[in-house]
TORTILUM-762318 format. One record per residue (C-alpha): residue number from 1; chain; x, y, z; residue in one letter. Coordinates in nm, 2 decimals. Each point is the difference from the previous one (the first is absolute). Layout:
! TORTILUM-762318
+-----+------+--------+--------+--------+------+
! pos ! unit !      x !      y !      z ! code !
+-----+------+--------+--------+--------+------+
! NUM !    A !      X !      Y !      Z !    a !
...
+-----+------+--------+--------+--------+------+
END
This chain:
! TORTILUM-762318
+-----+------+--------+--------+--------+------+
! pos ! unit !      x !      y !      z ! code !
+-----+------+--------+--------+--------+------+
!   1 !    A !  -2.50 !   0.58 !   0.04 !    m !
!   2 !    A !   0.08 !   0.13 !   0.36 !    a !
!   3 !    A !   0.16 !   0.28 !   0.17 !    d !
!   4 !    A !   0.34 !  -0.16 !   0.04 !    l !
!   5 !    A !   0.19 !   0.32 !   0.14 !    n !
!   6 !    A !  -0.25 !   0.16 !   0.23 !    g !
!   7 !    A !  -0.08 !   0.30 !  -0.21 !    d !
!   8 !    A !  -0.36 !  -0.09 !  -0.04 !    g !
!   9 !    A !   0.03 !  -0.06 !  -0.37 !    r !
!  10 !    A !  -0.03 !  -0.33 !  -0.20 !    p !
!  11 !    A !   0.29 !  -0.18 !  -0.11 !    d !
!  12 !    A !   0.02 !  -0.28 !  -0.22 !    i !
!  13 !    A !   0.20 !  -0.31 !   0.04 !    l !
!  14 !    A !   0.06 !  -0.23 !  -0.30 !    v !
!  15 !    A !   0.16 !  -0.32 !  -0.07 !    t !
!  16 !    A !   0.11 !  -0.14 !  -0.34 !    g !
!  17 !    A !   0.27 !  -0.11 !  -0.25 !    v !
!  18 !    A !   0.26 !   0.26 !  -0.13 !    s !
!  19 !    A !   0.29 !  -0.10 !  -0.23 !    n !
!  20 !    A !  -0.09 !  -0.38 !   0.10 !    t !
!  21 !    A !   0.05 !   0.12 !   0.40 !    k !
!  22 !    A !  -0.26 !  -0.02 !   0.23 !    f !
!  23 !    A !  -0.07 !   0.33 !   0.17 !    v !
!  24 !    A !  -0.22 !   0.19 !   0.25 !    t !
!  25 !    A !  -0.04 !   0.37 !  -0.07 !    f !
!  26 !    A !  -0.14 !   0.25 !   0.22 !    i !
!  27 !    A !  -0.14 !   0.34 !  -0.13 !    y !
!  28 !    A !  -0.04 !   0.27 !   0.26 !    l !
!  29 !    A !  -0.26 !   0.27 !  -0.07 !    y !
!  30 !    A !   0.13 !   0.34 !   0.03 !    t !
!  31 !    A !  -0.15 !   0.36 !  -0.10 !    e !
!  32 !    A !   0.16 !  -0.02 !  -0.34 !    t !
!  33 !    A !  -0.10 !  -0.38 !  -0.06 !    g !
!  34 !    A !   0.12 !  -0.34 !   0.07 !    y !
!  35 !    A !   0.36 !  -0.05 !   0.05 !    v !
!  36 !    A !   0.21 !  -0.33 !   0.01 !    l !
!  37 !    A !   0.10 !  -0.08 !   0.33 !    f !
!  38 !    A !   0.30 !  -0.28 !   0.00 !    k !
!  39 !    A !   0.08 !  -0.05 !   0.37 !    d !
!  40 !    A !  -0.29 !  -0.18 !   0.13 !    h !
!  41 !    A !   0.19 !  -0.32 !   0.04 !    k !
!  42 !    A !  -0.27 !  -0.26 !  -0.11 !    l !
!  43 !    A !   0.09 !  -0.28 !  -0.20 !    p !
!  44 !    A !  -0.04 !  -0.03 !  -0.37 !    g !
!  45 !    A !  -0.33 !  -0.20 !  -0.09 !    l !
!  46 !    A !  -0.11 !  -0.15 !  -0.32 !    g !
!  47 !    A !  -0.30 !   0.15 !  -0.17 !    r !
!  48 !    A !  -0.34 !  -0.11 !   0.15 !    g !
!  49 !    A !   0.16 !  -0.04 !   0.35 !    c !
!  50 !    A !  -0.23 !   0.15 !   0.27 !    p !
!  51 !    A !   0.11 !   0.27 !   0.22 !    c !
!  52 !    A !  -0.26 !   0.12 !   0.27 !    g !
!  53 !    A !   0.02 !   0.32 !   0.20 !    h !
!  54 !    A !  -0.17 !   0.02 !   0.36 !    c !
!  55 !    A !   0.12 !   0.10 !   0.32 !    d !
!  56 !    A !   0.15 !  -0.30 !   0.17 !    m !
!  57 !    A !   0.11 !   0.14 !   0.33 !    d !
!  58 !    A !  -0.24 !   0.27 !   0.10 !    g !
!  59 !    A !   0.24 !   0.31 !  -0.10 !    d !
!  60 !    A !  -0.24 !   0.14 !  -0.24 !    r !
!  61 !    A !   0.26 !  -0.05 !  -0.28 !    i !
!  62 !    A !  -0.06 !  -0.26 !  -0.30 !    a !
!  63 !    A !   0.22 !  -0.29 !   0.03 !    d !
!  64 !    A !   0.02 !  -0.23 !  -0.27 !    c !
!  65 !    A !  -0.08 !  -0.40 !  -0.04 !    v !
!  66 !    A !   0.21 !  -0.16 !  -0.27 !    v !
!  67 !    A !  -0.05 !  -0.34 !  -0.19 !    y !
!  68 !    A !   0.16 !  -0.10 !  -0.31 !    g !
!  69 !    A !   0.29 !  -0.11 !  -0.21 !    r !
!  70 !    A !   0.31 !   0.20 !   0.01 !    t !
!  71 !    A !   0.21 !  -0.17 !  -0.30 !    a !
!  72 !    A !  -0.11 !   0.01 !  -0.35 !    v !
!  73 !    A !   0.07 !  -0.39 !  -0.02 !    a !
!  74 !    A !  -0.30 !  -0.04 !   0.26 !    m !
!  75 !    A !   0.21 !  -0.20 !   0.25 !    q !
!  76 !    A !   0.00 !   0.22 !   0.31 !    t !
!  77 !    A !  -0.32 !   0.10 !   0.18 !    s !
!  78 !    A !  -0.06 !   0.21 !   0.29 !    l !
!  79 !    A !  -0.28 !   0.11 !   0.26 !    f !
!  80 !    A !   0.10 !   0.27 !   0.22 !    k !
!  81 !    A !  -0.15 !   0.32 !   0.19 !    v !
!  82 !    A !   0.20 !   0.32 !   0.00 !    y !
!  83 !    A !   0.00 !   0.28 !   0.22 !    k !
!  84 !    A !  -0.01 !   0.34 !  -0.17 !    n !
!  85 !    A !   0.20 !   0.27 !   0.22 !    n !
!  86 !    A !  -0.25 !   0.29 !  -0.11 !    g !
!  87 !    A !   0.28 !   0.11 !  -0.30 !    q !
!  88 !    A !  -0.09 !  -0.31 !  -0.25 !    a !
!  89 !    A !   0.30 !  -0.20 !   0.11 !    v !
!  90 !    A !  -0.07 !  -0.35 !   0.12 !    f !
!  91 !    A !   0.12 !  -0.26 !   0.20 !    a !
!  92 !    A !  -0.10 !  -0.36 !   0.08 !    v !
!  93 !    A !  -0.18 !  -0.06 !   0.31 !    i !
!  94 !    A !  -0.15 !  -0.35 !  -0.07 !    t !
!  95 !    A !   0.13 !  -0.26 !  -0.23 !    d !
!  96 !    A !  -0.29 !  -0.26 !  -0.06 !    l !
!  97 !    A !   0.17 !  -0.25 !  -0.22 !    g !
!  98 !    A !   0.21 !   0.03 !  -0.31 !    k !
!  99 !    A !  -0.09 !  -0.31 !  -0.18 !    d !
! 100 !    A !  -0.39 !   0.02 !   0.09 !    c !
! 101 !    A !  -0.26 !  -0.02 !  -0.24 !    h !
! 102 !    A !  -0.27 !   0.17 !   0.16 !    w !
! 103 !    A !  -0.25 !   0.27 !  -0.19 !    r !
! 104 !    A !  -0.08 !   0.30 !   0.18 !    i !
! 105 !    A !  -0.37 !   0.11 !  -0.06 !    l !
! 106 !    A !  -0.12 !   0.34 !   0.02 !    r !
! 107 !    A !  -0.33 !   0.04 !   0.15 !    i !
+-----+------+--------+--------+--------+------+
END
């Protein structure tokens, strides 16, 4: 959970499998509850793939670090840093290697 669109409310990012396809969902918290936001530009990731939020570039906006598998057959992996534009739309700023097998530990 992190504020992904700058409104001061906690939003939710979820990864997993839907209808045999890897997906990433962002739910933005609004005055009426959580709503699905589809235009985030993050890749679909398998269940259990870590996706961390932190301000990577000092602009006080939660960016995203993604590591995981992007295909159901588990053959494609990625490790990337995505910059948030402040409206929960992300763009790759760093690619740390598509075939890496590193583990991210949350400290």
